[in-house]
FIKOL-904741 format. One record per residue (C-alpha): x, y, z; residue in one letter; residue number from 0. Coordinates in steps of 0.2 Angstrom, whole numbers, plus 5000, padded with zeros to 4 digits. Last residue first. Layout:
# FIKOL-904741
u, v, w, aa, i
X, Y, Z, a, NUM
...
//
This chain:
# FIKOL-904741
u, v, w, aa, i
4969, 5167, 5244, e, 612
4982, 5158, 5235, e, 611
4980, 5168, 5219, i, 610
4981, 5185, 5228, q, 609
4997, 5180, 5237, s, 608
5005, 5175, 5220, r, 607
5003, 5193, 5214, k, 606
4993, 5199, 5199, l, 605
4998, 5210, 5184, g, 604
4990, 5198, 5172, c, 603
5007, 5196, 5163, l, 602
5015, 5191, 5180, d, 601
5001, 5178, 5185, i, 600
5003, 5171, 5168, l, 599
5022, 5169, 5168, e, 598
5020, 5161, 5185, e, 597
5008, 5148, 5178, h, 596
5019, 5144, 5164, l, 595
5033, 5140, 5176, e, 594
5021, 5128, 5187, f, 593
5015, 5120, 5171, w, 592
5033, 5117, 5165, v, 591
5039, 5109, 5182, t, 590
5022, 5099, 5182, h, 589
5025, 5092, 5165, y, 588
5043, 5088, 5170, s, 587
5058, 5098, 5164, d, 586
5068, 5089, 5177, k, 585
5073, 5092, 5196, l, 584
5056, 5097, 5202, p, 583
5051, 5079, 5196, s, 582
5031, 5080, 5193, a, 581
5025, 5069, 5178, l, 580
5042, 5067, 5170, m, 579
5047, 5056, 5184, s, 578
5035, 5042, 5179, a, 577
5045, 5039, 5164, d, 576
5035, 5025, 5154, g, 575
5036, 5031, 5136, g, 574
5019, 5041, 5138, r, 573
5028, 5051, 5151, l, 572
5042, 5055, 5140, a, 571
5031, 5061, 5126, v, 570
5021, 5071, 5138, l, 569
5036, 5080, 5145, a, 568
5044, 5083, 5126, d, 567
5026, 5090, 5122, t, 566
5025, 5102, 5136, f, 565
5043, 5109, 5133, r, 564
5039, 5110, 5114, a, 563
5024, 5122, 5117, r, 562
5032, 5131, 5131, y, 561
5046, 5137, 5119, p, 560
5033, 5149, 5112, a, 559
5032, 5159, 5128, l, 558
5042, 5174, 5120, r, 557
5027, 5175, 5107, p, 556
5016, 5183, 5120, c, 555
4999, 5186, 5115, l, 554
4999, 5172, 5101, a, 553
5009, 5161, 5113, v, 552
4994, 5163, 5126, v, 551
4981, 5159, 5113, d, 550
4990, 5143, 5108, q, 549
4993, 5138, 5126, l, 548
4975, 5139, 5129, i, 547
4971, 5129, 5113, p, 546
4983, 5116, 5121, e, 545
4975, 5115, 5138, f, 544
4961, 5103, 5133, g, 543
4971, 5091, 5124, a, 542
4984, 5092, 5139, h, 541
4971, 5088, 5151, l, 540
4965, 5072, 5141, s, 539
4984, 5067, 5139, e, 538
4987, 5069, 5157, v, 537
4972, 5059, 5161, s, 536
4977, 5045, 5149, a, 535
4994, 5044, 5156, v, 534
4987, 5042, 5173, l, 533
4974, 5029, 5168, e, 532
4988, 5019, 5159, s, 531
4998, 5020, 5176, w, 530
4983, 5014, 5186, q, 529
4980, 5000, 5173, d, 528
4999, 4995, 5175, d, 527
4998, 4994, 5194, s, 526
5004, 5007, 5205, h, 525
5015, 5005, 5221, g, 524
5010, 5008, 5238, e, 523
5022, 5022, 5241, a, 522
5017, 5031, 5225, s, 521
4998, 5032, 5232, t, 520
5000, 5050, 5238, r, 519
5011, 5055, 5224, q, 518
4997, 5050, 5211, w, 517
4983, 5058, 5220, d, 516
4994, 5074, 5222, s, 515
4998, 5075, 5203, v, 514
4979, 5073, 5198, l, 513
4973, 5085, 5212, e, 512
4986, 5098, 5205, k, 511
4980, 5095, 5187, f, 510
4961, 5097, 5192, h, 509
4965, 5113, 5201, s, 508
4975, 5121, 5187, n, 507
4962, 5117, 5174, l, 506
4951, 5131, 5178, a, 505
4965, 5142, 5182, d, 504
4971, 5140, 5163, f, 503
4953, 5145, 5157, r, 502
4954, 5161, 5169, t, 501
4973, 5165, 5163, y, 500
4967, 5165, 5145, a, 499
4953, 5177, 5149, d, 498
4966, 5188, 5159, k, 497
4977, 5188, 5144, i, 496
4964, 5193, 5133, a, 495
4957, 5207, 5144, d, 494
4974, 5214, 5146, a, 493
4979, 5214, 5127, d, 492
4997, 5215, 5128, i, 491
5009, 5229, 5125, g, 490
5009, 5235, 5143, a, 489
5013, 5218, 5150, r, 488
5030, 5217, 5141, e, 487
5035, 5234, 5148, a, 486
5030, 5228, 5166, d, 485
5039, 5211, 5163, i, 484
5055, 5221, 5157, q, 483
5055, 5232, 5173, e, 482
5054, 5217, 5185, t, 481
5067, 5208, 5176, m, 480
5079, 5223, 5178, w, 479
5075, 5223, 5198, e, 478
5078, 5205, 5199, r, 477
5094, 5206, 5190, g, 476
5100, 5220, 5200, q, 475
5096, 5211, 5216, p, 474
5106, 5197, 5209, s, 473
5098, 5182, 5199, l, 472
5102, 5164, 5203, l, 471
5117, 5153, 5194, v, 470
5122, 5136, 5199, g, 469
5126, 5124, 5214, r, 468
5143, 5131, 5219, k, 467
5135, 5149, 5218, t, 466
5136, 5161, 5204, e, 465
5125, 5178, 5206, k, 464
5118, 5185, 5190, f, 463
5112, 5202, 5183, l, 462
5129, 5210, 5185, a, 461
5138, 5197, 5175, v, 460
5129, 5202, 5160, n, 459
5141, 5199, 5145, q, 458
5148, 5182, 5153, a, 457
5130, 5175, 5155, f, 456
5125, 5180, 5138, l, 455
5140, 5172, 5130, v, 454
5137, 5156, 5140, e, 453
5119, 5156, 5134, l, 452
5125, 5158, 5115, p, 451
5135, 5142, 5118, a, 450
5122, 5131, 5127, l, 449
5112, 5129, 5111, e, 448
5093, 5133, 5114, s, 447
5077, 5124, 5119, t, 446
5074, 5137, 5132, m, 445
5071, 5125, 5145, a, 444
5086, 5114, 5140, e, 443
5098, 5129, 5139, a, 442
5093, 5134, 5156, a, 441
5096, 5117, 5163, r, 440
5114, 5117, 5155, e, 439
5118, 5135, 5162, p, 438
5114, 5129, 5178, t, 437
5099, 5136, 5187, c, 436
5094, 5141, 5205, l, 435
5077, 5150, 5206, g, 434
5071, 5141, 5191, k, 433
5059, 5155, 5187, l, 432
5072, 5168, 5188, q, 431
5084, 5159, 5178, v, 430
5072, 5157, 5165, t, 429
5067, 5175, 5165, r, 428
5085, 5181, 5164, v, 427
5088, 5170, 5149, l, 426
5072, 5175, 5140, e, 425
5076, 5193, 5142, l, 424
5094, 5192, 5137, l, 423
5086, 5186, 5120, t, 422
5092, 5170, 5111, v, 421
5104, 5173, 5097, a, 420
5105, 5178, 5078, a, 419
5087, 5173, 5074, r, 418
5084, 5161, 5059, s, 417
5088, 5145, 5070, a, 416
5076, 5150, 5084, q, 415
5062, 5152, 5070, t, 414
5065, 5136, 5062, a, 413
5065, 5127, 5080, s, 412
5048, 5136, 5083, e, 411
5041, 5130, 5067, s, 410
5047, 5112, 5071, d, 409
5040, 5113, 5088, q, 408
5023, 5118, 5082, a, 407
5024, 5102, 5071, t, 406
5025, 5101, 5053, q, 405
5016, 5088, 5042, g, 404
5004, 5101, 5036, p, 403
5012, 5119, 5037, e, 402
5013, 5129, 5052, v, 401
5005, 5145, 5060, g, 400
4994, 5135, 5071, l, 399
4977, 5143, 5063, e, 398
4984, 5140, 5046, a, 397
4987, 5122, 5050, a, 396
4970, 5120, 5058, w, 395
4962, 5128, 5043, e, 394
4972, 5115, 5032, r, 393
4966, 5101, 5042, l, 392
4948, 5107, 5040, t, 391
4949, 5108, 5021, r, 390
4958, 5090, 5020, l, 389
4944, 5084, 5030, e, 388
4931, 5091, 5019, w, 387
4938, 5081, 5004, l, 386
4933, 5086, 4987, d, 385
4938, 5070, 4977, p, 384
4951, 5072, 4962, s, 383
4949, 5079, 4945, g, 382
4949, 5073, 4927, e, 381
4940, 5057, 4922, e, 380
4948, 5040, 4923, r, 379
4941, 5025, 4913, r, 378
4957, 5019, 4904, d, 377
4953, 5002, 4896, g, 376
4942, 4988, 4903, e, 375
4937, 4991, 4921, y, 374
4940, 4985, 4939, i, 373
4929, 4987, 4955, t, 372
4932, 4989, 4973, g, 371
4925, 5006, 4975, a, 370
4939, 5015, 4983, g, 369
4952, 5003, 4974, g, 368
4946, 5008, 4957, d, 367
4957, 4999, 4945, v, 366
4958, 5003, 4926, t, 365
4964, 4991, 4913, v, 364
4975, 4992, 4897, l, 363
4979, 4975, 4889, e, 362
4997, 4969, 4890, g, 361
4992, 4952, 4896, l, 360
4975, 4947, 4890, a, 359
4958, 4951, 4898, i, 358
4946, 4937, 4896, f, 357
4927, 4940, 4898, r, 356
4916, 4925, 4901, d, 355
4916, 4926, 4920, g, 354
4932, 4937, 4923, i, 353
4948, 4928, 4916, r, 352
4964, 4938, 4919, l, 351
4979, 4935, 4908, g, 350
4989, 4923, 4897, g, 349
4994, 4910, 4911, a, 348
4978, 4912, 4920, e, 347
4972, 4923, 4935, v, 346
4954, 4918, 4939, v, 345
4940, 4931, 4942, a, 344
4922, 4927, 4948, g, 343
4923, 4940, 4961, s, 342
4938, 4950, 4964, l, 341
4944, 4944, 4982, s, 340
4955, 4959, 4983, t, 339
4955, 4977, 4974, v, 338
4970, 4988, 4976, a, 337
4974, 5007, 4973, p, 336
4993, 5009, 4977, i, 335
4996, 5021, 4991, a, 334
5012, 5012, 4997, w, 333
5006, 5009, 5015, s, 332
4988, 5004, 5007, r, 331
4994, 4992, 4994, a, 330
5006, 4984, 5007, v, 329
4992, 4979, 5018, v, 328
4979, 4975, 5005, a, 327
4992, 4963, 4996, a, 326
4997, 4954, 5012, h, 325
4979, 4951, 5017, s, 324
4970, 4962, 5030, a, 323
4956, 4968, 5018, v, 322
4953, 4950, 5012, g, 321
4961, 4937, 5002, g, 320
4958, 4929, 4984, r, 319
4957, 4935, 4966, t, 318
4970, 4948, 4969, t, 317
4971, 4965, 4960, v, 316
4984, 4978, 4962, l, 315
4986, 4995, 4954, g, 314
4999, 5007, 4947, c, 313
5013, 4995, 4952, a, 312
5030, 5001, 4956, e, 311
5033, 4991, 4972, v, 310
5022, 4977, 4968, m, 309
5034, 4967, 4956, g, 308
5049, 4967, 4969, h, 307
5036, 4963, 4983, v, 306
5031, 4947, 4975, d, 305
5040, 4935, 4987, a, 304
5034, 4945, 5002, p, 303
5017, 4936, 4997, s, 302
5003, 4940, 4985, t, 301
4987, 4932, 4981, e, 300
4978, 4925, 4965, p, 299
4988, 4939, 4956, r, 298
4985, 4954, 4946, a, 297
4997, 4968, 4944, l, 296
4992, 4984, 4935, v, 295
5006, 4992, 4924, f, 294
5013, 5008, 4920, a, 293
5028, 5006, 4909, t, 292
5044, 5015, 4915, g, 291
5056, 5002, 4909, a, 290
5061, 4997, 4927, a, 289
5042, 4995, 4931, g, 288
5039, 4984, 4917, l, 287
5054, 4973, 4922, e, 286
5048, 4972, 4940, a, 285
5030, 4967, 4933, a, 284
5038, 4953, 4923, r, 283
5046, 4946, 4939, d, 282
5029, 4948, 4948, a, 281
5018, 4939, 4935, d, 280
5001, 4943, 4930, c, 279
5003, 4959, 4921, c, 278
4989, 4970, 4914, l, 277
4993, 4986, 4906, v, 276
4990, 5002, 4917, g, 275
4978, 5013, 4926, v, 274
4976, 5016, 4944, g, 273
4962, 5025, 4954, v, 272
4963, 5028, 4973, g, 271
4957, 5018, 4988, p, 270
4966, 5002, 4995, s, 269
4956, 4986, 4999, a, 268
4940, 4989, 4992, a, 267
4934, 4971, 4990, l, 266
4929, 4964, 4973, g, 265
4917, 4969, 4960, q, 264
4919, 4964, 4941, a, 263
4920, 4971, 4924, l, 262
4914, 4988, 4929, p, 261
4903, 4999, 4918, t, 260
4909, 5017, 4915, a, 259
4897, 5031, 4916, a, 258
4903, 5037, 4932, p, 257
4920, 5041, 4924, d, 256
4932, 5035, 4938, v, 255
4941, 5046, 4950, r, 254
4959, 5051, 4954, g, 253
4969, 5049, 4969, m, 252
4984, 5060, 4964, a, 251
4979, 5074, 4976, g, 250
4979, 5063, 4990, l, 249
4996, 5056, 4986, e, 248
5002, 5073, 4986, r, 247
4995, 5077, 5002, l, 246
5002, 5062, 5010, c, 245
5020, 5066, 5003, d, 244
5017, 5084, 5011, q, 243
5014, 5077, 5028, d, 242
4998, 5073, 5037, i, 241
5004, 5067, 5054, r, 240
5009, 5085, 5060, a, 239
4992, 5092, 5057, v, 238
4984, 5078, 5069, a, 237
4997, 5083, 5082, e, 236
4992, 5101, 5082, a, 235
4973, 5097, 5082, q, 234
4976, 5087, 5098, t, 233
4974, 5069, 5100, l, 232
4969, 5061, 5116, p, 231
4951, 5055, 5111, f, 230
4936, 5061, 5122, d, 229
4933, 5078, 5114, p, 228
4933, 5069, 5096, d, 227
4938, 5082, 5083, q, 226
4957, 5077, 5084, a, 225
4953, 5058, 5082, m, 224
4942, 5062, 5068, a, 223
4955, 5073, 5059, v, 222
4968, 5061, 5060, a, 221
4957, 5046, 5055, i, 220
4951, 5055, 5039, r, 219
4967, 5061, 5034, l, 218
4977, 5044, 5037, a, 217
4962, 5035, 5029, a, 216
4964, 5045, 5013, l, 215
4982, 5041, 5012, p, 214
4980, 5024, 5014, s, 213
4984, 5015, 5030, r, 212
4997, 5005, 5040, r, 211
4993, 5001, 5057, g, 210
5002, 5007, 5074, v, 209
5007, 4990, 5080, r, 208
4999, 4976, 5090, t, 207
5004, 4957, 5093, q, 206
4997, 4941, 5097, l, 205
4981, 4946, 5108, i, 204
4975, 4930, 5115, h, 203
4955, 4927, 5117, l, 202
4951, 4912, 5126, v, 201
4936, 4902, 5119, g, 200
4946, 4885, 5115, d, 199
4960, 4896, 5108, s, 198
4955, 4912, 5100, v, 197
4969, 4920, 5091, t, 196
4973, 4939, 5088, f, 195
4983, 4951, 5076, e, 194
4981, 4969, 5080, v, 193
4984, 4984, 5067, d, 192
4981, 5000, 5078, c, 191
4974, 5017, 5073, m, 190
4982, 5031, 5084, d, 189
4984, 5037, 5101, r, 188
4994, 5022, 5106, y, 187
4985, 5020, 5123, h, 186
4969, 5025, 5116, r, 185
4970, 5014, 5102, e, 184
4975, 4999, 5112, l, 183
4960, 5001, 5125, r, 182
4947, 5003, 5111, d, 181
4954, 4987, 5103, l, 180
4953, 4978, 5119, v, 179
4935, 4983, 5122, q, 178
4931, 4977, 5104, l, 177
4940, 4960, 5108, l, 176
4930, 4957, 5124, q, 175
4913, 4960, 5115, t, 174
4919, 4947, 5101, h, 173
4924, 4935, 5114, v, 172
4907, 4936, 5123, d, 171
4898, 4934, 5106, p, 170
4908, 4918, 5101, l, 169
4903, 4911, 5084, q, 168
4891, 4925, 5078, e, 167
4902, 4939, 5084, q, 166
4918, 4930, 5077, l, 165
4908, 4929, 5060, a, 164
4903, 4948, 5062, d, 163
4922, 4951, 5063, l, 162
4922, 4950, 5044, g, 161
4924, 4934, 5035, h, 160
4939, 4926, 5025, v, 159
4940, 4916, 5008, d, 158
4956, 4907, 5010, h, 157
4974, 4909, 5002, r, 156
4976, 4927, 5006, g, 155
4992, 4924, 5016, a, 154
4986, 4935, 5031, v, 153
4971, 4926, 5035, v, 152
4977, 4906, 5034, d, 151
4994, 4912, 5041, e, 150
4986, 4917, 5057, g, 149
4979, 4899, 5061, q, 148
4962, 4893, 5058, a, 147
4947, 4884, 5066, r, 146
4936, 4900, 5062, a, 145
4942, 4913, 5051, l, 144
4942, 4933, 5055, y, 143
4946, 4947, 5044, d, 142
4947, 4966, 5049, g, 141
4938, 4983, 5051, f, 140
4935, 4990, 5068, p, 139
4924, 5006, 5067, q, 138
4928, 5024, 5064, a, 137
4928, 5025, 5045, d, 136
4946, 5029, 5039, g, 135
4944, 5023, 5020, g, 134
4957, 5010, 5017, a, 133
4963, 5007, 5035, p, 132
4945, 5006, 5043, d, 131
4947, 5009, 5061, r, 130
4954, 4998, 5076, t, 129
4962, 4986, 5062, f, 128
4959, 4967, 5064, v, 127
4968, 4952, 5060, v, 126
4960, 4936, 5064, g, 125
4961, 4918, 5071, t, 124
4949, 4904, 5076, g, 123
4944, 4893, 5090, s, 122
4928, 4888, 5099, r, 121
4923, 4875, 5085, d, 120
4941, 4866, 5088, g, 119
4959, 4868, 5091, l, 118
4963, 4878, 5074, n, 117
4966, 4894, 5082, g, 116
4980, 4886, 5092, f, 115
4992, 4897, 5104, v, 114
5010, 4895, 5103, m, 113
5022, 4902, 5117, a, 112
5034, 4916, 5113, q, 111
5050, 4919, 5104, i, 110
5054, 4936, 5097, t, 109
5068, 4937, 5083, v, 108
5076, 4953, 5078, a, 107
5082, 4962, 5063, t, 106
5096, 4973, 5057, g, 105
5098, 4992, 5055, l, 104
5113, 4990, 5044, d, 103
5104, 4992, 5027, d, 102
5094, 5008, 5033, p, 101
5076, 5008, 5031, i, 100
5069, 5021, 5017, n, 99
5053, 5011, 5015, e, 98
5055, 5008, 4996, r, 97
5074, 5003, 4998, q, 96
5070, 4993, 5013, r, 95
5057, 4983, 5004, f, 94
5067, 4980, 4989, v, 93
5082, 4973, 5001, k, 92
5068, 4963, 5010, a, 91
5063, 4956, 4993, r, 90
5081, 4951, 4989, d, 89
5085, 4943, 5005, s, 88
5098, 4950, 5016, n, 87
5086, 4952, 5032, w, 86
5079, 4935, 5028, s, 85
5095, 4926, 5034, r, 84
5091, 4932, 5052, f, 83
5073, 4925, 5051, v, 82
5079, 4909, 5044, a, 81
5092, 4906, 5059, e, 80
5078, 4909, 5071, v, 79
5068, 4895, 5062, a, 78
5082, 4883, 5062, g, 77
5086, 4886, 5080, i, 76
5068, 4882, 5085, l, 75
5067, 4866, 5075, q, 74
5083, 4860, 5082, d, 73
5076, 4864, 5099, l, 72
5060, 4855, 5096, p, 71
5068, 4839, 5090, q, 70
5062, 4830, 5075, d, 69
5071, 4841, 5062, p, 68
5064, 4843, 5045, i, 67
5077, 4836, 5033, p, 66
5089, 4846, 5022, s, 65
5097, 4834, 5010, g, 64
5085, 4835, 4996, q, 63
5079, 4817, 5000, g, 62
5076, 4823, 5018, a, 61
5065, 4837, 5012, a, 60
5055, 4825, 5001, f, 59
5053, 4813, 5016, d, 58
5047, 4828, 5027, t, 57
5035, 4835, 5015, l, 56
5027, 4818, 5011, r, 55
5025, 4814, 5030, q, 54
5016, 4830, 5031, a, 53
5005, 4825, 5017, a, 52
5002, 4808, 5025, a, 51
4997, 4815, 5042, s, 50
4985, 4827, 5034, q, 49
4976, 4813, 5025, g, 48
4975, 4802, 5041, e, 47
4969, 4816, 5051, a, 46
4955, 4819, 5037, s, 45
4957, 4836, 5027, g, 44
4957, 4827, 5010, d, 43
4975, 4832, 5009, s, 42
4987, 4840, 4996, q, 41
5003, 4845, 5005, a, 40
5015, 4838, 4991, l, 39
5009, 4848, 4978, e, 38
5008, 4864, 4987, d, 37
5026, 4861, 4993, i, 36
5032, 4859, 4976, t, 35
5023, 4874, 4969, a, 34
5031, 4884, 4985, i, 33
5049, 4879, 4980, d, 32
5058, 4873, 4995, i, 31
5066, 4887, 5005, e, 30
5072, 4875, 5020, l, 29
5068, 4888, 5033, v, 28
5052, 4897, 5027, t, 27
5045, 4885, 5014, e, 26
5049, 4868, 5022, a, 25
5046, 4875, 5039, y, 24
5030, 4882, 5034, m, 23
5023, 4866, 5026, r, 22
5029, 4855, 5041, s, 21
5022, 4866, 5054, f, 20
5005, 4867, 5045, r, 19
5006, 4848, 5042, l, 18
5009, 4845, 5061, w, 17
4996, 4857, 5066, t, 16
4983, 4848, 5054, d, 15
4988, 4830, 5062, a, 14
4986, 4836, 5080, a, 13
4970, 4844, 5075, f, 12
4964, 4829, 5068, r, 11
4969, 4817, 5081, p, 10
4959, 4828, 5094, d, 9
4961, 4822, 5113, g, 8
4970, 4838, 5115, s, 7
4984, 4832, 5126, e, 6
4985, 4815, 5118, q, 5
4984, 4822, 5100, a, 4
4998, 4834, 5105, l, 3
5009, 4820, 5111, r, 2
5007, 4810, 5095, e, 1
5011, 4825, 5085, r, 0
//
């Protein structure tokens, strides 16, 4: 503490940091009862008061036989061990069961340098989503507190502010944050949940992940991203993101009678309408859930210790906390209607007091998480919201020939599983395009099992020629393949396939230039920014190419496996495998692109020499 005070020149900051550490260590590592910690940590906010509170916590812990260590290494080891222990806590087991996480997966610990949002007037902390995780609006949405640390925001113990507070306090940092949010969202191609700290005017991004969202937000975000020509998400990928569970939850959102008068207004933390008896204790909530009783859980704020009572809730209400608080995040991920920071409300032993109205435990209440309101009794009405985004998504799915939640690859895999075996035409064509091909590489390109291909090779030896390095077509095989392509072309709409080729060719020169530029500069090495730009460029090209591929597959169903091959190459590229851009020895994006180009040339009745002129 003394060293921190010397380095910062601010004894109050040092004392505040010591108290924060002592409190969290006592709660998380030593597992001292939170009520005891709250009592011991009371302070008037001065450096002396905070130091005294920290000392009380230290003395109490020592008296219990588990003192808070003085040495940083001992403190670190204690914190690491606490994280590992948490994997088998009761609340972790409940959460894993709800999220279908295997018990043997285990957890990890990340150790990183500390930054301080409580350092001074140019410091603060926040949690922000790149889009509204409750309603799906396409704008950053989050909580921010000046002179605070992350726990102050996520624990729900403080009244928080929106990002406009950061804009007012530090406008340059606010602008920088928005730029980072846009970059992260495009990198992950999804809405992100970002935790950040500003320490003495310097922005630090602490962590990011794909954010949890309500079913309504999931639908709206997927459709909006796929409709944005500048965003790297295709309609097919949007359809795949909205599964049947999400659709069921959307259908069960419900709505409130417009004539009903709310008791109070709070923050709309998680949309939907929930009705149940009022409960204000997590343990009692768990009992009600086990008995099959519908309930609404009301708490001052929630923490992981309340998860066992939240998991079966029909609605959640907190009197503190913002849209990024624990209650809000959990509610959205589990499709529980929720209202946070309910105005004028206090949780008491016997129920919930809202102004001069008291709702006793066991009374029926209605929560409208989309409007941020709470009502007496059951105020639901029949029906669910009519969502144009849902109609749009279903139209896309019908055009793609899949169900919501299903990828084209899933559909193709199901088709492959239903047929007896791959066709000889597919095998011979694959070998022809590869030039020299092992059975294993043919199986990869055809998304097929190896066994049926080995049978086809054995049954049609006259069409192939074996070499030490693989298989190629014999003269008889090339002649047979020409006949097959001619017959296939005769059954395809000539104008439609030529239109598809013209659209493909318009992208082809751009793709070749992209690959050439990357390969030309490879010897010099590439920065992270250059890599991100490359991936973004390929994703943009892929988004423009996807509708062309859909049309081609509709004209020639034999080409359906190309969808999965392009997707696999793109996924590998996003994962950092640079070889999947253009390696000729892999099913890279360029390899698949080249082979599809050859298919289109033949189906249009053109010659490669004509194309190159």
